[in-house]
C-alpha positions as CSV (number, residue, x, y, z in Angstrom):
1,L,12.9,-4.0,9.9
2,H,16.3,-6.0,8.8
3,F,14.7,-6.6,5.4
4,I,13.6,-2.7,5.1
5,K,17.3,-2.1,5.7
6,F,18.6,-4.4,3.2
7,I,16.4,-3.1,0.7
8,M,17.6,0.2,1.2
9,Q,21.1,-0.7,1.0
10,N,20.2,-2.9,-2.3
11,P,17.8,-0.8,-4.4
12,P,16.0,-3.0,-6.7
13,V,17.4,-1.3,-9.8
14,Y,16.2,-3.9,-12.3
15,K,12.7,-5.4,-13.0
16,Y,11.5,-8.5,-11.4
17,S,10.0,-10.9,-13.6
18,I,7.6,-13.5,-12.3
19,D,9.7,-16.2,-14.4
20,D,12.7,-15.3,-12.5
21,E,14.6,-18.5,-10.9
22,K,14.9,-16.5,-7.5
23,W,11.0,-16.8,-7.0
24,D,11.0,-20.4,-7.7
25,K,11.7,-21.3,-4.2
26,Y,8.9,-19.3,-2.7
27,G,6.2,-21.3,-4.8
28,P,2.5,-20.3,-4.9
29,Y,3.4,-17.3,-2.7
30,R,5.9,-16.1,-5.9
31,P,3.1,-13.5,-7.3
32,I,2.2,-12.1,-3.9
33,L,5.9,-11.5,-3.1
34,H,6.4,-10.2,-6.5
35,L,3.7,-7.5,-6.2
36,T,4.8,-6.7,-2.8
37,M,8.3,-6.1,-4.2
38,C,6.9,-3.9,-6.8
39,Q,4.9,-1.8,-4.6
40,L,7.8,-1.2,-2.0
41,H,10.2,-0.1,-4.9
42,V,7.3,2.2,-6.1
43,T,6.7,3.3,-2.4
44,L,10.2,3.9,-1.8
45,R,11.0,5.8,-4.8
46,E,8.1,8.0,-4.0
47,F,9.0,8.2,-0.2
48,K,13.0,9.4,-1.8
49,N,11.3,12.0,-4.1
50,D,9.3,13.5,-1.1
51,V,12.4,13.7,0.7
52,N,14.4,15.7,-2.1
53,E,11.2,17.9,-2.3
54,V,11.8,19.3,1.3
């Protein structure tokens, strides 16, 4: 929940790249995290669009 709040306060406006240094510390989990972040970003964007349409 805290993580979601953080994402809402700091939306990932820039594209995450798998080569990003930030992901190095996650090792083999990096690709999974990368996909999760991308999915979260898309989901949040769709959610915002839905809210705007209401």
